[in-house]
N, C-alpha and C positions, 0 to 999 in steps of 0.2 A: 480681884481676889479669887474669883472662880478659876481663872487661868493659872494662878499661882498654885492652887490646890491640884489642878489637873497635871501640872508640871511635876508635882511630887508623886503622882500616881502612875504616870506613864514614863517609861524609859526614854531618856533624851536621844539615844542613838537609834533605837528600833521604832520608837513611838508606839510601843505596845505595852501591855500590862498583864501580869500574872497575879491574880488575887486568889488567895487560899481561903475558902469559906469554911469556918468552923462555928457557925451560928446555929447549928442544928438543934441544940438543946432548947431553943426557944419554942419548939413546936410540940413538945409533950409526947414524943414518940420514942419508945425504948430502943427500937431498931436504929435510930439515928445517933445513938450515943457511943458505940464502939469507937475507940481511938481518941475520944475526947472526955473520957470519964474523969481524968485528971487534966482539967483544962489549962491550968497553970503550966504543967509540964509540956503539954501540946504546944502552947504558945512559945515557950522557950525553945523547943525543938525547931519550930518553923522560923523563929527569929534567927537562929543560928544558920539555917539553910538559906535565908535571904531572899524570899519572894518580894515582889513589889508591894504587896498589900496583904493584910489579913482581915477577913470579914468577921465581925463580932457583934454581939448584942450589947445593949446598954448595961447589963449586969456584969459582963465579962471584959468589956473594953478597957476598964482601968488596969487590968492585969498587963495588957500590952503597953499602955502608956506609962506605967510605973517603971518599966525597964529603962535603965539609964543609957545614954548615948544618942547620937544623932543619926545613926545609920540603920536603925530598925525599920521594918516595913511600915508603910502607911496604914492608917486605920480606915476601913470602910464600915460604916455603922448600919446595921440592920434596924429598920424603923417600924416594921409591922410584924405582927404575930397572927397565926392562923391555925385552924384545926381541921385542915382539909387533906391531911396526908395519911390517915389511918386506913387499914384494910377494911374496917367497919366504920363507916362515917356516923357521927352523932346526929341527933335529930335536927339540930340547927347548926349550920356552918357560919363561920365568921372570918373576917380579916380586919384586924383592929390595929391602929397606929398608936405608938407611944405618944405621950403628951409632949408638946413643944419639941418635936424631934430635931429641928434644925438648931435650936438653941442648945439642946443637949449635945448635939454633934460638935458645935463650935467649942463648947466647954471641954469636950474630950479631944479637941484638936484633930478631928476627923478630916480626911481629904474628900470624902464622898458619903452620901447617904443612899441607901437602896430600899426600894419598895416594890412589892409584887403587883402584877396585873394578870389575874387569873382568867382563864376561859375553861370552865368546868361544865360538862354536859348537864343540862337541866338544873343548873344552879346560877341563874342570872343575878340573883340577889348578891352573891359573893363578888361577882364581877362589878356590880354597882358599887359595893363597898370599896373595892380597890380603886375605882375611878374617883370616888369621893376622897379617898386618902391622897391620891395624886394631886387632885385639884386643890386640896388644902395645903399640901406641903410645897408645891411649886412656887407660890409667891414668896414664901419664907426663904426658899433656896436662892431666889434672885436677890432678895433683900440682904442676905448674909454672904452672898458669893459662894454658895455651897453647891458643888456639882450633884446632879440628881441621876442616879442609876435606876432605871426601871427594868423590871424582870418580867417580860411577857412569858407566861407559862401556860401551855395548852395541855390539859389532862385528858386521858382516856376515861371513859365511863368507869366508875368504881366497881360496879357490879360485873363488868367485863374483865377489867384488869386486876382487880383485887388489891387496891391500895395505891401507893404513890407511883403511878406509871404515867409518864409523859407521852404525848402524841407527837410524833415526828413528821406529821403530814405538812409539807410546805404550804399547802393551800390554806391551812389553819394558822400556821406560824407567821407567815408573811403579813397577813392583814393585821394581826395582833401586834406585831413588831411596828408596823406603820402607825397604828393607833398610839402606841407608846411614844413614838417620835412626835406625833401631832400633839400629844399631851405635854410635851416639853422635856423629854429625856435629853440629858447631856451625854449619857452612856446607855447602851442597850446591853442587857445580859440575857441571851436567848439560847434555847436548846439547839443542838445540832439537828439537822433534818435527817430522816431515815436514810436518804440517799445523800451522802456528804457532798457529792459532786455538784449538787444544785445549791449549795449554801451561799454561793455568790449572789443568788437572788435575794437572800435575806440581807446581805451586806448592801446590795444595790438599793433595796427599798428603804434602807435607813439613811440614805443620802450621805451627808457629812458627819453623821453621828457614829462614833466608833462602836463596833459590836464585839462584845466579849462573849465567849461560848461557855455555857454551863457544862459541868462534867457529869451531873446526874448520879445514878447509882454505881456501885462498885462494879468494875469490869476488869478483865485480864490486862496485864501490862502491855502486851503486844497490841491489843485493840486500842487502848488509850493512846499509846504513842503514835500508831498509824493514823488514827482518827485526828489527833492533834496536828500532825504534819499536813494532812489533807485540808483541814480547816484553815490553817494559816495560809496555805497556798490559795485558798478560796477568798482570801481578803479579810479574815477575822483580825481584829486589832488586839486579840489576846484571849485569855481564858480565865474562867472562875471555876476552879475545881476544889472539891472538899474531901469527900470520902475516898476518892481515888488517890489522895495524898495522905491524909491523916490515918486511914485504915491500912495503908501499905505497911509491909514489914520493915521497909526502909523509907520513912517519910522524907528524911533529908535527901536521900539519893533521888527519889522521885521528884522532889522539888527542883533539884539541880538539873535533872534531865529535862524537865518541862521548861525551866528557865532558858536552857540552851536552845530548845526548839523555838521558843517565843522570841528571844532576843538575838540569837546568833544564827538562826536558820538551820540548826542541826536537824538531820533526818531522824526518823524513828530508829534506824539501825545505829547511828552514831550516838544518839542520846541514851540508848539502852546501856551503855557502858557505865553510866552513873549508878545503875541499880545493882551492880555487882559489888560484893564485899559488904 
């Protein structure tokens, strides 16, 4: 059953996946909401553009699954909620998982569940909560044949970076990715390294587990396309982009551009044609 779900998630010809993440409303941050204020319309726009998957929360996933037809994108279900993204962190940080996450994912016909694995300076308790979440969900994923996507996420110190700022140091990303593999990930969702040319080391440390690259914060089109081209060449099995798609002035065009890069080997230059008009 797990193989069947993975077959719905990954393209049969390229064996890659483009998952558009619009689960940001889960995290109680105003800055995360532009582009998804009207989540129903955002989902319809993406469905029409045709990515492989859309990443949603338990509260919004039914909007995708209510759309008729067999060709809509697969559902990737976010299973954990955290309060670690703000510019001013609260007194106590947490990462909590929804109740019976895999059973809820099965009822929603999800192809995959996703859970975080944080590494935050001076916040080992949050990392411990993430590991407990993974240890709890993994046996149910095996029982129900549900692929598990783990998102290893290394943060810079909040007092230094001032909010949701990831750390692209490969010396920090690589061991956390390997820990995610050891904990039982079927798919890795990891940040790009600061030096994209060394991303093959992240792919290598994951072994046979496919690596999808996170998009992170909003960036210029040229940067996103060039970075994506380099990451695919480095061996990434796909991408999970959110704000760089849904906050774009042409979300459909950006989706088609990235789909061409992920599945057809388009270059940044050739993919940019989809952004015009």
